[in-house]
N, C-alpha and C positions, 0 to 999 in steps of 0.2 A: 354688170356682167363682163364688160371689157376689162375692168380692173382685176377680175378674178382669173383671167386667162393666164397672166404671167405666173401666178401662184400654182396653177395646175401644171404648167410647163416645168416649173421648178421642181415639182415632186418627182419628175422623171429625169431630171438632169443627170447626165453621166451614164444613162442606162446602156447605151451602145458600147461605151468604153468598158464598163464592167462585164458586158456580154463577151467582149473580146478576151477579157481576163479569164472568165469562166471557161471559154473554149480553149485558152492556152493551158489551163490546168487539166482539162479533161480531153486534150487532143488525142490521147490514146484510148481512154476509157470509152468515150462515146462512139468513135469509129469501130472499136471492137464489138460493142453491143450491136451496132447496126450490121456489121459484117456477119456476126454470129447468127443473128435472127434471120438475115436474108439467105445466107448460105444453107442453113438447115432447112428452111422452108423450100428453097428451090431444089435442093437435092432430093427431098422427100417427094416433091411434085414430079420431078423427072423420073423417079423410080416407079411411080404408081402404074403407068400403062403396062409396064413389064410384069408387075406383080399381080395385076388383075386383068389379064388380056381378054378373057372370055366373059360373055354375059352370065354364064352359070356361076362363075366365081364372084361376080359382082352381086348376083342375087343372094348367094350364101352370105356375103358380108352384109347385105341389106337386112336379111333376117336376123343376123347376129346383132346389128346395131339397134334393133327394135327392143332389145333387152332393157328393162328399166334401170338396171345397174349401170350399163354403159351409157344410157341417156343421162343419168345423174352425173357421170364422169365427163362426158364429152359434149353433152347438149343434145337437143332434139335433132333428128334427121329430117331433111327435106329432099323431096324427089326420090324417096325410097322405092316407089313402084317402078321407076326407071332409073336405077342407081348408076349414073354415069360417073366417069373419073372425077370430073369437077366437083359434083355434089359430094362424092365420097371424100375427096381431099379436104374440102372445106369442113365437112362434118368431123373429120379426125383431127385437123390441125388448127383451125381458126381460133378456137377458144384458148388453147395453150399458147399459141403465138401471141395472142392479145395479152395473156397473163405475163408473158416474158417482157413485152413492151411496157406493161404497167409497172413491173418490178424495176426496170431501167429508170423510169421516170420518178418513182418513189425514192430510190436510192440517190439519184442525182439531185433531186429537189431538196432532200434533207441535208445532203452534203454541203450544199451551197447556201442554205438558209440557217437552220438551227446549229449545225456543226460549226459554221463560220462565226455565228453569234456567240457560241460557247467559248470558242478559242480566242475571241477578242478581235477577229479580223474586221467584223462589221463596224465595231467602234472606231477602229483606225480609219476605215473608209468613210464613215460618217463625219470625221473631222475634216475631210476634204470637201471641196465644193461639189457635192453630189446631192441629188434629191432623196427624200425619205423613201421613195418607192423604187429607187434605182436598183437596189439589190434584188427585190422580189421581181421587178420587171425584167431584169437581165436574165434571171433564172428561167422565167416563163418564155422569154424570147428565144433563148438557146434551145430549150426543150421543144418549143413550137417548131423551130426550123428542123431540129433533129427528127421529130416525129413525121414531118412532111417528107424528109429524105427517106425514112424507113418505108413510108407508104409508096413513094414513087419507085424506089428500088425494087421492093417486093412485087408491087403491081405490074410494073413494066417487065420485070424478070419472068413472072408467071405467064404473061401474055407472049413474051418472046420464045417460050418453050414450044409454042405451037401445038399444044396437046388438044385433042378434040374435046369439046364441051368445056374448055377453059379459055373462053374468048376474051377480048380486050375489055368489054364492059364488066364482066364478072371479076377479072383480075384487078382492074382499077378499084372496084368496090372492095375487094379483099384488102388492098393496100389502104383504102380510105378508112376501113374499120380499124386497122392498126393505128392509123394516125389519130383518129378521134378518141380511141381508147387511151392512147398516150397523153393527149391533151387533157382529158378528164382527170386522170390520176396525177398529172403534174399540178393541175389546179387544186384538187382536193388535198394534196400533200402540202402545198404552200398554205392552204387554209389551216390544216392541222398544225403546221409549224407555228402559227400565231396563237394557238390554243394552249399548248404545253410549253414548259420552260426548258425542256431538255430535248436533245436529238433522239435519245432513247425513247422518250414519250411520243415524239412525232412519228418515229418509225413504227412504234407499237400501234398507234392509232391508224396510220396509213395501211399497214399490213393487216391489222384487224378488220378494217373496212373492206379490204380486198377479200379477205377470207369470208366475211359476212356476205359480200356480194356473190361469191362462188356458192356458198351454201344456200342462199335464197334462190339462186338460179337452179341448183341441183334439185331442191325440193319442188320448186315451181315447174320445172320441166317434166317432172314425173307426175305431179298431182294438181297443181294450180298455176296456170300460166300468168296470173296477175302478179305473183311473186317474182316470176322471171322478168316481167316488164319493169318492176321496181328496181331490179338489179341492173347496173350498167353492163355487166358481163352477159346477162341474159338478153338485154335489149339489143346489143349489137348482133347477136345470133339471129335475130328476127329479120336481118337483111336477106337471109336465104341466098347466100352467095352461090353463084353458078346455077341457081335454079330459077328464081323469079327476080333476083337482083333488086330488092327494094332499097331505096335510098332514104326513106323517111327516118329510120333509126339513126342514121348518120347525122341528119339535120338536128334531131333531138339531142344527140350527144354533143354537137357543136354548141348548142344553146346552153346545155348544162355545164360544159367546160368553161364557157365565157362567164357564167354565173359564179362558179366556184373560184375562178381566177379573180373576178371582181371582188368577191367577199374576202378572199385572202389578202388582196391589196388594201381593202378598206380597214380590215382588222390590223394590218401592219401599221397603218397611220395612227390609229387610236391607242395603241398599246405602247408601253415604255420599252426601250431597248434592254434586252436581257430578261425581260419578264414575259409571262404568258397570261392569256386571259383567264386561265384557271390557275390560281396561285398554288404552289406546292404546299402541302400541309407541313407544319413544323414538326420536326422529329421529337422524340422523347428527350428530356433533359439529361438523362443518364443512359448510357449504352448497356444493353443486357449482356449477360455472360457470353452468349453466342456471338454477338456482334464484336466482341473484343478479340475474336480469333479471326484468322484469315479465311477460315471456312465460312464463318458467319458473314464476313464482308463480301465474299463471292456470291453468296445467296442473296444478300441484301441488295447488291448492285443489280442483280438480274431478277429480283422478285416479281416486278410487274410483267416482265417478258415470260418468265416461267409460268406464272399464274394464267396469263392470257393463252399461252400455248397449251397448258393443261386443259383448260376449258375447251379450247378449240379442238384438241384431239378427241376429247369425249364427245363433243357435238359432231365431229366428223364421223366417228364410229356410229353414232346414233343415226345420222343421215344416211349412211350406207346401209345400215341394218334395216332401216325402214322400208327399203325397196324390195326386201326379200319376200314381201307378201305376194308380189306378182310374178316371182321367178318361176315357181312350179307351174302356174297356169300358162306362162309363156312357153316353157319347154314342152308341156303336154300338147299345146296347140300347134307347135312348129314341127311338122314331120320332117322338113328339110334339115333342120338342125340335128334332130335325132339320127337322121340317116347319114349325114355328112361328117359330123364331128366324131372323132375317134373316142369311144367310150373307155374309161378306165375301170377295170373290174373292181367292184366293191365301193365305188364312189359315184355320187350323183353329179350332174352338171352344176347344181347349186354349190356343191363343195368345191368344184373347180373354180367357179367364180369367186368363192370365198378366198381361195388362195391368191387370186389376182388382187383383190381388195386389200388383203393383208400386206402384200408387197407394196402397194401404193401408199398405204398408211405408214409403213416403215420408212419409206423415203421422206415422207413429211416429218416423221419423228426425228430424223437426222438433223433437221434445220435448227430446232431449239438447242440440241446438244452442241452443234457447231457454234451457235451464237454464244453459248455459255463459255466455251473454252477460248474463243476468239476475243471475248471481252477483256482478257488479260492484255492482249496486244493493243486494244483500244485505250486502256488505262495507261499503258506504257507511252503511246504516242501523245496522250494528253498530259504527260509529265506528272501523273499522280502516283506512280509507283515509287518515286524517289523518296516520298515521305515514309513509306513503309520499309524500304530497303535500308534507309538510314538508321533504323531502329533494330531491335533484336529479332528481325524477321529474315530468314534465309530465302534465297531464290527457290530452293527446292520446296520448302514448305508453301511458298506462295504459288508456285506453278501447280503443285498437286492439289491445292485447294480448288482451283478452277477445273483441273482435269477430272478429278474424282467426282466433283459435283456434276460435271458434264456427263460422265458415264452413268451416274445415278438418274440424271434427268431423262436419259434415253429409256431407262427401265420404267420410270413413272409414265412417260408418254405412251409407251407400248401397252402397258397395263390398262391405262384409261381408254385408249383406242379399242382394245379388245373387249373391254367391259361394255363400252357403248355399242359396239357392233353386235355382241351377243345379246344384250338387253333388248335392243330394238328388234332384232331378228326373232328372238324368242317370243316377243309380244305379238308380232304380226303373223308368224307362221303357225300353221295348224300342228305340225310336228316339229318343234324346235330342236336344235342340236345343243349338245352340252357345252358348258363354258370351257372345260379343260382343253379340248383340242384347239379352240380359238386362241386361248391364252398361250398354249404351247407353241402354236404357229407364230404368234406375234413375238414371243421371246426368242424364237429361233433366229430372228433377224438382228438381235442385239450384237453378236460378234461383228457383223458387217457394219453396223452403225459405229461401233467402237473403233473400227479401222479408220473411218473418216475422222473421228476425234483424234486418233493417233497421228494421222496425216497433218491435221491442223497444228498439233503440238510440235511435230517435226518442222513445219514451216515457221512456227514462232521461234524455234531455236536457231535454224539455219538460214531461213529466208524470210525474215519478219516483214519485209516490204512486199512480199508476194503471197501473203496469206489468202488473198482472194482466189488463188488457183484452186483451193479446195471447193469453192462454190462452183467454179467451172466444171470440175470433175463430177460434182453432184448433179449438175445440170446435164452433163453427158450421160450419167447413169439413168436419169429419168427418161431422157430422149431415147436411149437404146432399149431400155426395158419396157417402156410403155409404147412408144411409137414403133419401136422395132418389132414388137409382136404384131402390130397392125399391118406393117409393111413386109413382114416375114424376112427381117434382116438376118444376116448370118449369125449363128450361135456364138462364134468367137468374139464378136463385138460385145456381147453381154458378159463374156468371161473376162473381159478387161476391167470389170467392176467387181467390188466385193459382193454386191447383191446377186450378181450372176452366178456365184458359187453356192448360194443358199438353195436347197432343194425346194420343190413346189409344195411347201407346207400349206395346210395340214394333210394334204394327200400323201406326200412322201415324208419320210423321217430324216432328220439331220443326224448323221453319225457323230460319234464322239471324236473320231479323228478329224473330221471337218471342223468341228468346234475348236479343237485344240490348235489346229493350224492357224485358224483365223484369229484366235486369242493371242497366239504367239506373234503374229504379224502386228496386231494392234499394240502389244506390249513393246515390241521392238521399235516401232515408230515413237511411242511415248518415251521410251528409255533414251533413244538417240536425241529426241527433242529436249529432254531434260538435261542431258549431258552438255549439249551445246548452249542451252539457255543459261546454265549455271556458269559457263565459261565466258560467254560473250559480254561485251560492254553494254551498259544501259543505253537505250536509244530513244530519241524523241522524234 
């Protein structure tokens, strides 16, 4: 046993040094993530007392949040009979803040594991006197510290606001939930990085797992709580922050985080460098006619991602549509909602909630469209475009292969989401609505999604090193349009986003002039991006 100790220590040799290197590389990214999460959380919390000052307004919000559609989106409400500011804030914000922390951990873990392995950095590091687990250990160490900082900053900040019903115990628990959520997704991402051979595959598995966890929680919160307890995102909500302040879900998440981290490190030991536990299938001996074109290459590179998101959007529509069975009963039994919410002549409250769901699904559909077009920048950084541009392939043809595929991907995602929503809702509702208004409403968001694609193209041409700005803008859009509605944010904040200029479809109609203006903006961004991309030098 004593002889085995040096071997165990050697596995971790150089971990602290590599952790310092990771921090050096991400000294801007990680602090920006922490600052963004903390600032948004604290600003929203600070605004809540002024937005809901009276008990009557909080009662109205309590009745609203009993709606199954909103439960599926934000999680179950606790303390609804005495809906204080703390319970309301945790109900509206905790799940989405935890998802933001999860995304930070997934992207950072893949960046410093599979991405570095693909680029050859890990091979260079392994040639030095470092242990086999130094890289995985350093990633987990940096993210462990980063998640603790997030928890402390958010928890102490919420307590420092001095808001009634948001005491120190609940605030620290709020921060602890964010910390353990980050730990879990850091561990599960390191685990997935050992399974697949590519960073694309690792990202796909990690985000797919997060999407599955969200869907299980959504379905479980509405119909079967066991499903919610299986999901890590559902489990942390059982802390009932600012209501009963249960700590047992945090302890369970700590144990699960340790288990996933241990399995990830173990699999890292037993696999070969550059390989994955699941070997990639050999491709065909001869390329098909489509693959011999730049269009085919763009689709082939993103086929797993596009397939996964297509299935995900269909399932997302089905999950939202499945809750429509209880909407009519809810509205009929809630005299307060019928009396307080302004009625729109000719439209039911169910149709109003349909408009909200279509907006949320459209923002989700923008993600695969952006991933598609930004893949061009990823290939450029990996020095793989050089082989194409050295042949009879123009930059224009190459760029538009990714851009047009991205535009079409948005159409497919919206159609599938609308189909899933309509199919599930028609199945569970006594009087189902027709498919055409749902499809028309979903397609009305396409010009807004295409503007984001245009912005990404513009950044690829002019600011290729800052293409991540488009993700920040999409995050701002979601924050303003979803959370802004809950906190009654000024309308002009929504107007700073393309989605803020889309009417409340299917209740309202989108005019030809609005469509034309948004399409011209998207085309202008794409045209300018193409012009600069064709002129600028190739970059690595």
